[in-house]
N, C-alpha and C positions, 0 to 999 in steps of 0.2 A: 435529649432527656431520657429516652428509652435506655440508652447505654448506661447512664448513670444508675438508673433503677436496677438494671440487671447486675451491676457490680456492687450493690448495696449489701452490707452485712450488719444487720441490726441484731438485737437480742434474740428475736425469733429465729433468724437465719443461723446464728451461732448455736442455738439450742437444737435445731434440726440437724446441723452438721455433726454435733456430738452424738445425736441419736443414730445418724447414719454410720458413724465410726463404730458405735456400739453394736449395731446390727451386723456390719461386715466383720468386725472383730469377733463377734459371737459365732461366726461360721467356724472358726478354728476351735472354739470351745465345743460346739456341737459335733464337729468332725471327730474330736477326741473321744467323745462318748460313743459315737456310732461305730468307729473302727474297732472298739473293744468287743462288739457283738456281730458286726456285719462286714463281709469282705468289701474292699475298696470300690470295685466297679458297681456293686449293688448299692453302696452308700451314695455314689454319684447318681445312679439311676433314680433313687428316691428323691434326691435333692432336685434334679432338673425336671423329673417327671411331675412331681407335685407342684413345683413352681410354674411349669408350663401350663398345667391344668388351671391354676389360679389366674394366670395372666390371660389365657384364652377366654375364661369365663368373664374376666373384666372387659375384654374386647366385645363380648356378646352383650354385656350390660350397656356398654357405650354405643352399641349398634355399629361397631367397626369390624371390618374383616381384614384378614391378611391378604396381601397381593398374591396372585397366582402365577406370576411371571417365572418361567423356568430358570432363566439366568439368575434372577434374584435369589431363588431358593438354593441354587448351587452355591452362591456366595454365602448364604446364611448357613449352609452346612459347613463351609470352611471356617466361618466365624465361630460357629458353635464348637467346632473341633479345637480351635485355638483359644477361645475364651472360656470354655466350659469343660469339655471332655478331657483334654490333656491336663490342664492345670488342676481341676478338681480331683482327677484320679491320682495325680502326682502328690497333691497335698494329703489326700486320704492315705496313700501308701506311706508318705513321709511321717504322718502322725502315728503310725504303728510303731515308730522307732524313736521319735523325738517328741518333746513337749509341744503343746499347742502354742505357747508363747514364743518359743524359738521358731516354730513354723511361721508365725505371723511376722516376726522380725525379718526372717529371710525373704518372705513374700514382699516386704516393703522395698526390696530392691527392684521391683517392677519398673518404676520410672527410669532407673539406671539402664536397664536392658532396653526399654523403649527408645531412649535417646540413641543407643548404639544401633539398634535395628533401623530407626528412622534415618540415621546418617547415611546408611548404605543403601536403603531401599526407596528413599524419597529425594526429591530435588530441592525442596524448600525447607527442610528441617535438618540442617547441618549442625555439627558440633561447634560450640563457641568455647572460649577459654573457661568460663564459669561452669559450663556443662562438663568439660573435661575434668576440672577439679572435683566436681560432684561425683563423677564416675570413679575417680581414684579413691576418694574418701569412702564411697560405697563399697568398693571391693576390699579396702582395708578393713571395713566392718565385717564383711563376709569372711575374710581371713581370720579375724579375731574369733568369729563364731565357730568355725570348723577346726581351728587349731587344737582344741582339747581332744577332739575325736581322733585327729591324726597322731597326736602325742600319746594318746591312750590306746592306740591300736584298734580303734573302733571302726575299722574299714568295712566290716560287714553289717554293722548295726546302725549306730547313730549317724555316721558319715553318709551312708546310703540314704537315710531319711533327709538329711540336710541337702544333699545333691538333688534329690527329688523335688524338694521345695524350691530350690534355685531353678530347676527345670521348669517348674510351674510359672515362676516369675518371667523366665525367658519366653515361654509360650504366651503369657499375657502381653509381653512386649510386641511380639509379632501380631497378636490380635488387635492391639491398640492401633498399630500402623495400618493393618488391613481394614479396620473399621472405617477408615477414611473413605472407602468406596460407598458407604451408605449415607453420605451427606444428602440431605433433602428428604429422607424418609423419616416419618415420625418415630421418635426414639422408643415409644412403647411398642410399636410394631416390630422394630428391630429386636428388642429384648424378647418379645413373645416368639418371634420367628426363630431366633437363635436357640432359645431354650427348647422349642419344639423339635428343631433339627437335632439338638444335642440328645434329646430323649431317644429319638430314632437311632442315633449312632451308638449310644451306650447300651441300649437294650440287648442286642445280640451278644455283646461282650459279657454283660452280666449273666446271661443265660448260659453261654458256653463255658465261661471260666469259673464263675462263682456257684452255679447251680443253686440259686436262692431258695428253690422249693425244698431243699434238703436242710435248711437252717431250722434250728429249734424255734419255738414261738418267742416272739420278741416281747420284752418287758415294756411296761408303761413308760419307763424312762427313755428307752430307745425310740419308741413311737413319738414321744414328746420332742426328742432331739430331731427326729425327721421333720416334724411339723415346724419346729423352730428354724431349722436350716433352710427349709424350702419356702415357708410362708413369710418368715421374718427376715432372714439373712439374704434371701434371693428375691422373691416376688415383692415383698414389702420394701426392701432396700432399693430395688429398681424404681419403684414408684416415688419414693422419697428423693432418690437421685435426680429424677426428671424434674421434680418440683424445685429443688435447689438449683439445678442447672438453669431453669427459666428465670429464677428470681435473683440469683447471686453470680451467675456466670461460671465458666469452666475454670478460670484461674483461681477464684476463691474456693471453688469446690475441690480443687486439688489439695487443699489443706488437710483433707481427710486422710491422705497418705501418712501424715505425721501422727495422727491420732489413733489410727487403726491398731498398730502393734501395741500401743500402750493399753488400749481397751482389752485386747486379747490377753496381754500379760496379767492385767488385773483380774479378769475372769478366771484364768488358770490358777492364780494364787488363791483367790477367794473360794472357788468351788471345786477345783481339782487337786488342790494341795501341791501344786507345782512350786518349785523353789528355784528361780532363775539364778544362775551363778554370775560371778563378776564378769565373765566373758560375754554373757548375754546382754548385760546392761552396757558394757563397753561397746559391743558391736552395735547395739541400738543407737548409742550416742554418735558413733562414727557414721552409720547409715543415715541418721537424722541430719547430721551436718552435711552429708552429701546431697540429700534431698533439698536442704536449704540452699545449697549452692546452685543446684539445678533450677529450683524455683526462682531464685534471683531476687525475691522480695526483700529479704533482710539486707542484701547488699545494696539494693536501690534505696532503702530507707536510710542506711548509714551515709551513703554518698549524697543523698538529698539534704540531709541534716548538715553535713560538712559544707555543702555548697551554700546553704542559707546562712550559716554562721559566719561566713566570710564578709 
């Protein structure tokens, strides 16, 4: 009975899933605002630093402490590097060259890279035919997205941003597989630990490379974007993620991957004046088809209906 409860998706769960997609999609919107005024490493420092502070305060309120095990903290630093420092920095850099919507679409390839990484680094998550089909469709989508930059000679501008966002997705793939080492530890502690570790890692990079003390005073809009990306798209999204994971299960929660780039595109169009070209929409459709093949839900629905109709 408990398993059925965890896999339930009622109106409340669907609403929370849409909110989670909006929060994570909003991170690309906030990144675009921030990189117009703040260097990438300092953008990442603000995001993970404020989010780590918020989650640590939440642990204090709940009278919970982080473990002090040295081996665990070494692993948290690796997880923070793979899940936060590298991908956040790559996306921030990428969005200095491409639109927030395009960055989000490219980031949607994360499950594709996760499948590839898991195939080679794990013993129990090997590729199946449906996953191979998903990978092929996903990379066809990527090819559609970067083709205009190649054809237009944008090797030093938009293509660099696109490749950076793909690098972020690859890093997320490694992070997803490495995260298997944390099974059994409360998810909120993992999130707080990795964000704390990420803050420690990114701080010297921001100081040495960006010299943030030399930046002109930040506007209210930029400070609002920092608050939004740290408190809403990171700390708040993690809390909502854990809630959905407990009530709906990991499989249903994976549906957010389909919704996130759509939310990011909508925010970019409505508030940033972005105009995605045909290649962006075509790439989104191909990557979405690849994700559907990897997810397998649609295929199972079709085959189940075909079986019951006989």
